Every structure is written in C-alpha cells, then in structure tokens.
PADO-195743 format. One record per residue (C-alpha): x, y, z. Coordinates in pm, whole numbers, plus 50000, padded with zeros to 5 digits. Example, Ala and Ser with C-alpha at 12.3 -4.5 7.8 and 13.67 -1.06 7.14 Angstrom:
BEGIN
px = 51230&py = 49550&pz = 50780
px = 51367&py = 49894&pz = 50714
REM end
This chain:
BEGIN
px = 50000&py = 50000&pz = 50000
px = 50133&py = 50344&pz = 49902
px = 50218&py = 50583&pz = 50180
px = 49972&py = 50866&pz = 50239
px = 50100&py = 51199&pz = 50111
px = 50152&py = 51503&pz = 50331
px = 50200&py = 51830&pz = 50145
px = 50337&py = 52132&pz = 50330
px = 50291&py = 52468&pz = 50158
px = 50558&py = 52705&pz = 50284
px = 50907&py = 52659&pz = 50426
px = 50952&py = 52959&pz = 50649
px = 51053&py = 52941&pz = 51013
px = 50722&py = 52787&pz = 51124
px = 50700&py = 52546&pz = 50830
px = 51051&py = 52422&pz = 50906
px = 50968&py = 52379&pz = 51273
px = 50673&py = 52161&pz = 51170
px = 50905&py = 51941&pz = 50962
px = 51145&py = 51910&pz = 51254
px = 50854&py = 51799&pz = 51472
px = 50760&py = 51536&pz = 51213
px = 51115&py = 51402&pz = 51229
px = 51126&py = 51414&pz = 51609
px = 50807&py = 51210&pz = 51631
px = 50906&py = 50976&pz = 51346
px = 50604&py = 51084&pz = 51143
px = 50814&py = 51151&pz = 50831
px = 50841&py = 50774&pz = 50794
px = 50462&py = 50736&pz = 50782
px = 50402&py = 50991&pz = 50507
px = 50540&py = 51081&pz = 50170
px = 50625&py = 51442&pz = 50256
px = 50649&py = 51713&pz = 49990
px = 50730&py = 52076&pz = 50072
px = 50648&py = 52362&pz = 49836
px = 50866&py = 52668&pz = 49891
px = 50797&py = 52981&pz = 49685
px = 51137&py = 53129&pz = 49773
px = 51463&py = 53013&pz = 49607
px = 51612&py = 52895&pz = 49939
px = 51487&py = 52689&pz = 50234
px = 51394&py = 52831&pz = 50574
px = 51609&py = 53109&pz = 50718
px = 51607&py = 53324&pz = 51030
px = 51376&py = 53620&pz = 50971
px = 51414&py = 53730&pz = 51334
px = 51775&py = 53831&pz = 51269
px = 51725&py = 53943&pz = 50910
px = 51875&py = 54289&pz = 50972
px = 52212&py = 54118&pz = 51023
px = 52215&py = 54067&pz = 50646
px = 52306&py = 54436&pz = 50618
px = 52601&py = 54401&pz = 50853
px = 52755&py = 54122&pz = 50646
px = 52582&py = 53803&pz = 50761
px = 52527&py = 53580&pz = 50459
px = 52207&py = 53407&pz = 50355
px = 52383&py = 53076&pz = 50427
px = 52460&py = 53187&pz = 50782
px = 52094&py = 53279&pz = 50832
px = 51977&py = 52933&pz = 50723
px = 51776&py = 52729&pz = 50974
px = 51806&py = 52402&pz = 50787
px = 52081&py = 52158&pz = 50892
px = 52294&py = 52040&pz = 50602
px = 52137&py = 51739&pz = 50434
px = 51814&py = 51763&pz = 50637
px = 51572&py = 51694&pz = 50352
px = 51766&py = 51414&pz = 50187
px = 51852&py = 51246&pz = 50518
px = 51486&py = 51227&pz = 50621
px = 51335&py = 51151&pz = 50281
px = 51147&py = 51481&pz = 50253
px = 51102&py = 51628&pz = 49905
px = 51169&py = 52002&pz = 49888
px = 51062&py = 52200&pz = 49581
px = 51229&py = 52543&pz = 49583
px = 51096&py = 52837&pz = 49380
px = 50771&py = 52645&pz = 49343
px = 50479&py = 52777&pz = 49542
px = 50121&py = 52655&pz = 49533
px = 49882&py = 52809&pz = 49281
px = 49554&py = 52641&pz = 49380
px = 49405&py = 52385&pz = 49616
px = 49128&py = 52158&pz = 49488
px = 48959&py = 52008&pz = 49792
px = 48726&py = 51788&pz = 49588
px = 49007&py = 51607&pz = 49409
px = 49241&py = 51655&pz = 49709
px = 49515&py = 51800&pz = 49491
px = 49748&py = 52100&pz = 49490
px = 49841&py = 52270&pz = 49164
px = 50189&py = 52420&pz = 49186
px = 50309&py = 52740&pz = 49020
px = 50513&py = 52526&pz = 48779
px = 50205&py = 52334&pz = 48665
px = 50255&py = 52013&pz = 48863
px = 49960&py = 51845&pz = 49033
px = 50019&py = 51684&pz = 49372
px = 49765&py = 51467&pz = 49546
px = 49745&py = 51492&pz = 49922
px = 49594&py = 51304&pz = 50214
px = 49690&py = 51574&pz = 50463
px = 49779&py = 51933&pz = 50381
px = 49954&py = 52194&pz = 50596
px = 49936&py = 52564&pz = 50512
px = 50240&py = 52747&pz = 50647
px = 50215&py = 53036&pz = 50403
px = 50299&py = 53307&pz = 50656
px = 50218&py = 53669&pz = 50584
px = 50296&py = 53946&pz = 50339
px = 50386&py = 54312&pz = 50396
px = 50094&py = 54550&pz = 50395
px = 50144&py = 54830&pz = 50144
px = 49893&py = 55113&pz = 50191
px = 49694&py = 55182&pz = 49871
px = 49879&py = 55507&pz = 49799
px = 49909&py = 55656&pz = 49453
px = 50274&py = 55614&pz = 49355
px = 50340&py = 55310&pz = 49572
px = 50465&py = 55112&pz = 49270
px = 50734&py = 55362&pz = 49172
px = 51088&py = 55223&pz = 49126
px = 51270&py = 55240&pz = 49457
px = 50952&py = 55185&pz = 49662
px = 51019&py = 54852&pz = 49831
px = 50906&py = 54620&pz = 50110
px = 51100&py = 54459&pz = 50394
px = 51030&py = 54088&pz = 50427
px = 51259&py = 53842&pz = 50249
px = 51628&py = 53809&pz = 50167
px = 51540&py = 53912&pz = 49812
px = 51382&py = 54228&pz = 49958
px = 51705&py = 54294&pz = 50150
px = 51906&py = 54257&pz = 49830
px = 51672&py = 54496&pz = 49649
px = 51709&py = 54754&pz = 49928
px = 52088&py = 54726&pz = 49915
px = 52086&py = 54768&pz = 49538
px = 51854&py = 55070&pz = 49555
px = 52074&py = 55226&pz = 49821
px = 52395&py = 55213&pz = 49616
px = 52333&py = 55549&pz = 49448
px = 52095&py = 55696&pz = 49706
px = 52134&py = 55951&pz = 49984
px = 51804&py = 55952&pz = 50173
px = 51578&py = 55665&pz = 50275
px = 51240&py = 55668&pz = 50446
px = 51045&py = 55391&pz = 50616
px = 50667&py = 55413&pz = 50623
px = 50572&py = 55247&pz = 50951
px = 50705&py = 55299&pz = 51301
px = 50631&py = 54960&pz = 51451
px = 50874&py = 54681&pz = 51529
px = 50946&py = 54589&pz = 51167
px = 50956&py = 54954&pz = 51065
px = 51233&py = 55031&pz = 51312
px = 51424&py = 54723&pz = 51198
px = 51393&py = 54849&pz = 50840
px = 51518&py = 55191&pz = 50953
px = 51825&py = 55024&pz = 51100
px = 51883&py = 54854&pz = 50767
px = 51873&py = 55185&pz = 50581
px = 52106&py = 55343&pz = 50830
px = 52343&py = 55045&pz = 50805
px = 52384&py = 55102&pz = 50430
px = 52471&py = 55464&pz = 50491
px = 52148&py = 55646&pz = 50410
px = 52013&py = 55950&pz = 50587
px = 51709&py = 55780&pz = 50741
px = 51356&py = 55889&pz = 50828
px = 51068&py = 55699&pz = 50989
px = 50709&py = 55806&pz = 50915
px = 50433&py = 55679&pz = 51147
px = 50065&py = 55772&pz = 51134
px = 50013&py = 55694&pz = 51506
px = 50116&py = 55954&pz = 51767
px = 50409&py = 55736&pz = 51887
px = 50647&py = 55465&pz = 51778
px = 50565&py = 55100&pz = 51852
px = 50213&py = 55196&pz = 51954
px = 50110&py = 54833&pz = 52014
px = 50396&py = 54753&pz = 52251
px = 50469&py = 55072&pz = 52448
px = 50273&py = 55354&pz = 52611
px = 50307&py = 55729&pz = 52556
px = 50596&py = 55777&pz = 52798
px = 50784&py = 55476&pz = 52666
px = 50720&py = 55585&pz = 52307
px = 50848&py = 55937&pz = 52378
px = 51171&py = 55804&pz = 52527
px = 51216&py = 55555&pz = 52244
px = 51178&py = 55839&pz = 51995
px = 51439&py = 56053&pz = 52170
px = 51690&py = 55768&pz = 52177
px = 51638&py = 55679&pz = 51811
px = 51666&py = 56042&pz = 51703
px = 51994&py = 56066&pz = 51893
px = 52119&py = 55783&pz = 51673
px = 52062&py = 56000&pz = 51366
px = 51721&py = 55875&pz = 51251
px = 51455&py = 56142&pz = 51200
px = 51111&py = 56045&pz = 51332
px = 50783&py = 56186&pz = 51202
px = 50477&py = 56072&pz = 51401
px = 50116&py = 56163&pz = 51338
px = 50189&py = 56178&pz = 50964
px = 49951&py = 56012&pz = 50720
px = 50100&py = 55969&pz = 50373
px = 49851&py = 56038&pz = 50094
px = 50064&py = 55989&pz = 49781
px = 50417&py = 55949&pz = 49651
px = 50520&py = 56176&pz = 49364
px = 50836&py = 56308&pz = 49200
px = 51066&py = 56491&pz = 49437
px = 51239&py = 56820&pz = 49365
px = 51577&py = 56730&pz = 49516
px = 51546&py = 56351&pz = 49555
px = 51360&py = 56083&pz = 49359
px = 51040&py = 56072&pz = 49560
px = 50822&py = 56308&pz = 49757
px = 50591&py = 56170&pz = 50028
px = 50294&py = 56405&pz = 50057
px = 50117&py = 56408&pz = 50394
px = 49754&py = 56477&pz = 50478
px = 49863&py = 56780&pz = 50684
px = 50009&py = 56945&pz = 50373
px = 50375&py = 56879&pz = 50456
px = 50601&py = 56657&pz = 50249
px = 50927&py = 56462&pz = 50279
px = 51169&py = 56371&pz = 50001
px = 51375&py = 56054&pz = 49971
px = 51550&py = 55830&pz = 49718
px = 51438&py = 55499&pz = 49869
px = 51099&py = 55426&pz = 50028
px = 51049&py = 55111&pz = 50235
px = 50698&py = 55007&pz = 50333
px = 50684&py = 54840&pz = 50673
px = 50332&py = 54923&pz = 50784
px = 50238&py = 54583&pz = 50922
px = 50165&py = 54240&pz = 50783
px = 49861&py = 54057&pz = 50650
px = 49799&py = 53681&pz = 50662
px = 49879&py = 53500&pz = 50339
px = 49537&py = 53336&pz = 50312
px = 49461&py = 53362&pz = 49939
px = 49488&py = 52988&pz = 49874
px = 49248&py = 52916&pz = 50159
px = 48996&py = 53174&pz = 50035
px = 48997&py = 53031&pz = 49685
px = 48953&py = 52681&pz = 49831
px = 48651&py = 52805&pz = 50029
px = 48807&py = 52744&pz = 50370
px = 48677&py = 52955&pz = 50657
px = 48867&py = 53281&pz = 50702
px = 48826&py = 53565&pz = 50947
px = 48649&py = 53890&pz = 50870
px = 48986&py = 54069&pz = 50861
px = 49176&py = 53775&pz = 50716
px = 49348&py = 53469&pz = 50854
px = 49261&py = 53101&pz = 50812
px = 49034&py = 52994&pz = 51097
px = 49179&py = 52704&pz = 51297
px = 49078&py = 52501&pz = 51601
px = 49293&py = 52397&pz = 51898
px = 49462&py = 52131&pz = 51683
px = 49533&py = 52383&pz = 51404
px = 49278&py = 52221&pz = 51175
px = 49094&py = 52446&pz = 50932
px = 48728&py = 52407&pz = 50839
px = 48847&py = 52108&pz = 50635
px = 48972&py = 51851&pz = 50892
px = 49240&py = 51726&pz = 50651
px = 49394&py = 52071&pz = 50611
px = 49595&py = 52244&pz = 50884
px = 49717&py = 52603&pz = 50906
px = 50004&py = 52725&pz = 51124
px = 50190&py = 53048&pz = 51184
px = 50103&py = 53398&pz = 51067
px = 49846&py = 53276&pz = 50812
px = 49633&py = 53118&pz = 51088
px = 49358&py = 53277&pz = 51295
px = 49299&py = 53121&pz = 51637
px = 49045&py = 53264&pz = 51878
px = 48998&py = 53564&pz = 51650
px = 49368&py = 53652&pz = 51668
px = 49668&py = 53643&pz = 51437
px = 49993&py = 53564&pz = 51618
px = 50273&py = 53756&pz = 51449
px = 50564&py = 53624&pz = 51656
px = 50781&py = 53318&pz = 51605
px = 50715&py = 53144&pz = 51938
px = 50336&py = 53112&pz = 51889
px = 50397&py = 52982&pz = 51537
px = 50630&py = 52717&pz = 51674
px = 50364&py = 52620&pz = 51928
px = 50115&py = 52579&pz = 51642
px = 50366&py = 52362&pz = 51454
px = 50400&py = 52136&pz = 51758
px = 50020&py = 52118&pz = 51798
px = 49960&py = 52023&pz = 51433
px = 50231&py = 51755&pz = 51443
px = 50093&py = 51622&pz = 51771
px = 49747&py = 51589&pz = 51620
px = 49887&py = 51399&pz = 51321
px = 50058&py = 51168&pz = 51567
px = 49731&py = 51105&pz = 51754
px = 49478&py = 51097&pz = 51470
px = 49295&py = 50806&pz = 51632
px = 49279&py = 50970&pz = 51974
px = 49279&py = 51349&pz = 51949
px = 49245&py = 51373&pz = 52328
px = 49607&py = 51263&pz = 52354
px = 49728&py = 51541&pz = 52124
px = 49887&py = 51856&pz = 52268
px = 49657&py = 52145&pz = 52169
px = 49738&py = 52506&pz = 52084
px = 49570&py = 52719&pz = 52350
px = 49703&py = 53063&pz = 52267
px = 50043&py = 53211&pz = 52339
px = 50212&py = 53492&pz = 52521
px = 50288&py = 53789&pz = 52295
px = 50553&py = 53947&pz = 52514
px = 50864&py = 54060&pz = 52334
px = 51212&py = 54192&pz = 52405
px = 51434&py = 54335&pz = 52137
px = 51720&py = 54569&pz = 52070
px = 51634&py = 54833&pz = 51812
px = 51941&py = 55015&pz = 51684
px = 52105&py = 54940&pz = 52017
px = 51803&py = 55051&pz = 52223
px = 51654&py = 54791&pz = 52458
px = 51274&py = 54770&pz = 52438
px = 51049&py = 54516&pz = 52608
px = 50676&py = 54479&pz = 52644
px = 50494&py = 54202&pz = 52827
px = 50146&py = 54108&pz = 52941
px = 49892&py = 54385&pz = 52983
px = 50135&py = 54663&pz = 52895
px = 49858&py = 54922&pz = 52858
px = 49683&py = 54845&pz = 53190
px = 49351&py = 54756&pz = 53027
px = 49259&py = 54504&pz = 53299
px = 48985&py = 54640&pz = 53528
px = 49134&py = 54766&pz = 53852
px = 49491&py = 54752&pz = 53722
px = 49743&py = 54981&pz = 53893
px = 50076&py = 55106&pz = 53761
px = 50421&py = 55174&pz = 53901
px = 50646&py = 55392&pz = 53684
px = 51013&py = 55482&pz = 53704
px = 51177&py = 55729&pz = 53466
px = 51532&py = 55859&pz = 53455
px = 51554&py = 56129&pz = 53189
px = 51930&py = 56172&pz = 53230
px = 52005&py = 55802&pz = 53175
px = 51709&py = 55773&pz = 52937
px = 51540&py = 55483&pz = 53110
px = 51166&py = 55423&pz = 53144
px = 51003&py = 55132&pz = 53327
px = 50642&py = 55054&pz = 53404
px = 50484&py = 54770&pz = 53598
px = 50114&py = 54691&pz = 53574
px = 49982&py = 54502&pz = 53877
px = 49648&py = 54373&pz = 54001
px = 49428&py = 54595&pz = 54217
px = 49548&py = 54423&pz = 54535
px = 49912&py = 54455&pz = 54428
px = 49978&py = 54081&pz = 54454
px = 49995&py = 53979&pz = 54088
px = 50199&py = 54113&pz = 53798
px = 49987&py = 54185&pz = 53490
px = 50236&py = 54341&pz = 53250
px = 50488&py = 54611&pz = 53187
px = 50703&py = 54822&pz = 52957
px = 51082&py = 54865&pz = 52966
px = 51272&py = 55113&pz = 52746
px = 51644&py = 55184&pz = 52767
px = 51713&py = 54908&pz = 53020
px = 51539&py = 54573&pz = 52985
px = 51759&py = 54361&pz = 53210
px = 51463&py = 54273&pz = 53434
px = 51249&py = 54148&pz = 53144
px = 51313&py = 53774&pz = 53168
px = 51254&py = 53751&pz = 53541
px = 50948&py = 53974&pz = 53529
px = 50807&py = 53765&pz = 53246
px = 50858&py = 53448&pz = 53446
px = 50682&py = 53605&pz = 53745
px = 50393&py = 53693&pz = 53514
px = 50367&py = 53357&pz = 53339
px = 50401&py = 53155&pz = 53659
px = 50158&py = 53375&pz = 53854
px = 50413&py = 53436&pz = 54128
px = 50323&py = 53653&pz = 54424
px = 50478&py = 53999&pz = 54414
px = 50686&py = 54138&pz = 54701
px = 50520&py = 54379&pz = 54944
px = 50676&py = 54670&pz = 54756
px = 50644&py = 54581&pz = 54384
px = 50822&py = 54901&pz = 54286
px = 51145&py = 54738&pz = 54406
px = 51138&py = 54530&pz = 54093
px = 51208&py = 54830&pz = 53869
px = 51389&py = 55076&pz = 54098
px = 51764&py = 55106&pz = 54037
px = 51838&py = 54997&pz = 54396
px = 51630&py = 54692&pz = 54472
px = 51766&py = 54557&pz = 54796
px = 51594&py = 54239&pz = 54901
px = 51433&py = 54194&pz = 54560
px = 51693&py = 53955&pz = 54419
px = 51547&py = 53652&pz = 54595
px = 51206&py = 53730&pz = 54451
px = 51356&py = 53726&pz = 54099
px = 51586&py = 53424&pz = 54138
px = 51540&py = 53184&pz = 53849
px = 51602&py = 52900&pz = 54092
px = 51272&py = 52989&pz = 54260
px = 51079&py = 52911&pz = 53942
px = 50899&py = 52575&pz = 53921
px = 51055&py = 52301&pz = 53711
px = 50779&py = 52317&pz = 53451
px = 50829&py = 52691&pz = 53392
px = 50902&py = 52751&pz = 53022
px = 51230&py = 52939&pz = 52995
px = 51269&py = 52916&pz = 52617
px = 50936&py = 52999&pz = 52454
px = 51065&py = 52968&pz = 52098
px = 51164&py = 52604&pz = 52145
px = 50929&py = 52523&pz = 52435
px = 51209&py = 52422&pz = 52673
px = 51133&py = 52409&pz = 53044
px = 51359&py = 52491&pz = 53336
px = 51344&py = 52123&pz = 53434
px = 51477&py = 52011&pz = 53094
px = 51766&py = 52255&pz = 53118
px = 51849&py = 52146&pz = 53473
px = 51842&py = 51783&pz = 53360
px = 52083&py = 51862&pz = 53077
px = 52316&py = 52039&pz = 53321
px = 52303&py = 51738&pz = 53554
px = 52400&py = 51516&pz = 53260
px = 52721&py = 51713&pz = 53214
px = 52628&py = 51980&pz = 52961
px = 52822&py = 52255&pz = 53133
px = 52811&py = 52560&pz = 52906
px = 52564&py = 52754&pz = 52694
px = 52675&py = 52596&pz = 52366
px = 52622&py = 52247&pz = 52508
px = 52278&py = 52340&pz = 52644
px = 52180&py = 52481&pz = 52305
px = 52287&py = 52162&pz = 52130
px = 52116&py = 51935&pz = 52384
px = 51785&py = 52113&pz = 52445
px = 51747&py = 52375&pz = 52171
px = 51711&py = 52649&pz = 52434
px = 51837&py = 52993&pz = 52327
px = 51857&py = 52887&pz = 51960
px = 51552&py = 53089&pz = 51855
px = 51547&py = 53459&pz = 51934
px = 51815&py = 53397&pz = 52199
px = 51650&py = 53616&pz = 52462
px = 51644&py = 53337&pz = 52723
px = 52022&py = 53293&pz = 52718
px = 52069&py = 53498&pz = 53037
px = 51834&py = 53269&pz = 53230
px = 52017&py = 52960&pz = 53105
px = 52348&py = 53113&pz = 53211
px = 52205&py = 53181&pz = 53556
px = 52115&py = 52813&pz = 53594
px = 52460&py = 52714&pz = 53473
px = 52628&py = 52949&pz = 53720
px = 52407&py = 52828&pz = 54004
px = 52490&py = 52467&pz = 53923
px = 52863&py = 52547&pz = 53916
px = 52841&py = 52723&pz = 54252
px = 52662&py = 52422&pz = 54402
px = 52930&py = 52185&pz = 54271
px = 53209&py = 52400&pz = 54414
px = 53036&py = 52413&pz = 54753
px = 52992&py = 52035&pz = 54753
px = 53357&py = 51986&pz = 54665
px = 53465&py = 52209&pz = 54955
px = 53247&py = 52015&pz = 55196
px = 53388&py = 51689&pz = 55068
REM end
C-alpha cells in the first residue's frame, strides 16, 4: 500500500519547525512528505534578518541543517509555490504546473507586507522589507541613494530603519500613530524611544499620514502628507504591518476571518479537517499571532494531532500564546509584556523614569498589588526575563512591587531568582524548553551555553532566554564547588 502523502505549503521558520517535529516524532516515515517553497532557498532566520546588512550571509541565516531533507526523505521543491488547492480532488496545483495529490495538507504560508493603497506606491525604489530578496533589492537601491524613508514605526519599521542606516542612508521613519511602537509601548515609553532613536541620527515623524508618493524636487520621491507637509527621499520602504497569506484558503473556500486569517481550532485544523494552518496565516480565537514562538507552538500542535489521529484527546493542543517581546532596536533595549497598557479592570501602575540616563520602566499590577499583569521597559530591559517568568508563573509579588524596577532593589533579588521558578516553567518559549529540561541537561554534564543549546534547543531561537540559562549554569557550578569544599 502506498504511503499517504503530506504536502506542506511554505518553508519559512514555522514550516521548518513543523518538519522538525515530524522528524522528532518519526512521522516523516509514515508519510510521503512534499514541501512547496515559493522562495529560492529553504527556511532562514527572519528574526535576525537585519544582520544581512552588517555582512551576515544568507547561508549563515539558514535554519536548515545540512542534508536535512535528503537524510529524512522529505522532498523540497524550491521556487515552486502553490497556485491552487482543489479540495474535491484533494490536489494542489503548483506554480510550475505540477499536480500533487494529498491526504493531509499543511498551510504554512505566513504573511505578506501591507502596502497602503497610495498613489505612487509602485514607483521604482519603493520597496518592502520581508525576504532576503527584499534585502538585496534595498541594498541595490541604496547604492546610488542619499536619503531613505520607512513608512511604519512599529517593530518591523524600526528594523527596516536600522537597515537603511546600516547602508549609509540619511534615514527617516514616518508613522501615522502619535508614537512609535504603539502596540507595545505607552506614551511615555514611546516618547523616550523616539528621543533615543533620534539621537542615533534617525529622523522620526509621528502623526503623519502619507497620501501619495510623487516626483521629488531634490530627491527621487516626495511623500505628501495629509497635513500638507512633504518629505523627500531616494528609497521608500513600506513596513506598515503584515497581512495573513490566506489567498489559497479563500479560493479553496476554507473559513477565514472577517479581517483575514485562516480559521483554525485547537489542533490547528481548518474548516476542512484534513487541512491544517500554522503560523502567521492562521487565525485562532479571533487573533493572528505575528511572533515566532506562537507559530512554533502551532507547529507542535499540528504535528501532535497527526501523531494522535485516532485519539485526538492525547494530542497537545494550541491554546494561545504569550505575545511578550524583548528586542534591541538600533542598540536601544525595548520590552513589552502582558497587559502593557493596563487595560485590565482595577489595574494599577508603578512607573520609574530617569531622563538623564534615558530609562523608562512601568509595571502593571492587580488591584490588590499581589499579581503582575504586564509592563514596559525602554532603555534598560535587564529585568524582562525575570518579570516575564513572574507573570507567566503567577508568582506573588513582594510587598513593595516598585522594588522590581527601581535602580536599587535591595531584598528583591530573591524574589527574581530563576532558581525559585517551578521546574515546569518555560524558559525558552521559541523552542518550548522548560527549566526542568535545562536542569536535567546540566546534571548530565552539559556545562556551558553551547552544550545546552545543542542538547535542548534552548536559546537557539530569538536567543533572549540565554541569560536565564546562564544563571542556571552558574548556580549549578556554585553548588558543585560548595559540595567539593564540603567533601
């Protein structure tokens, strides 16, 4: 009997994670697996894509171990996306005209950059920021340019601004909202972030709505704003958000959300039980998850369901994910976690601001002051990992919660000690690695960060959990030294 065929559409970070889960569970031996990848290269690290402008090669950004597809019998078709899904005949028509039958289908099509419908948006030198090919196009456009502008002041917009600055352009950021990173930070945090970025030589224009792009007088383009002002530039990069890549699902008459996204259940199944959707193309609970860690969790859930097709109760479901984030934008630490905007009824806030050192911190706590609900950190995000663990593990706050963000926090260290976290606390959200798994690896003799990465996968995603892993390693080393002295 022929093996059932599993077709995966998309080989981005989440699609690759799904394949790795198939291999981990041995499922690749049960299916004839074919992967359609519209890009000319397999999965690479989009989280660190800006490093392409500082000399990191596309090969160095790759997430695929050498020989992965051949070693595990998985067929990869590069530069061959899917053109249409026929659910009646259970086939996928590829962009090269091939027809593939499927028994199970996984949509990992990701998202695409949103380009506002502005007159002039298709002018030469008006680009998007998404793929390695986009990075190459930006570099090429910047060779004979002086001024670049990014439309969009969110996370990706500021990353794009760094890219323009890295290739030597005078850089501007245009944002229609009244502050940068409006989703992640509040007014005070946004104001400080703006000051720090402007000090790095990037001009910021908030509250500006671009109406059209026309010929410039001194540079190639002129961005005309609704207020009557304008800004000229040679290169324009659109980074105004993303939209789920759900066109295939729409044409196949799968359920999609009112604002886009392929509707999925807790096992990442679409309205067709033989078709799954994972990552930024998927809509779970009315929400699109635009971060890597939730996409990885979806990949694990879909693979788990395939493993337990005859008993779905045994499968690990996707039940939502934390959207907290910590990043360094042009050298500026920014973190946002939990209910950063204090929207929970009864929520109270503690704020600390040092204008001289350019540091802003905010904690959002429950009305009784016993539970951490969220927070914002700009300029100094060293407390992020421990605060996030306190939030996720519902740990009781100290009597004076403000100690957690004040520069002198005597007595607070014990409250933030990673060793106080339960063993099942997830330290690496990208790879879903618990504190217990890391401690077990340390006990087995994996004594440095590189060894822990190789053994558990912790800190191999965004890398933000590395400090917590180091703390466990240091604690273990201290305990061994103490035991040796006693002996």
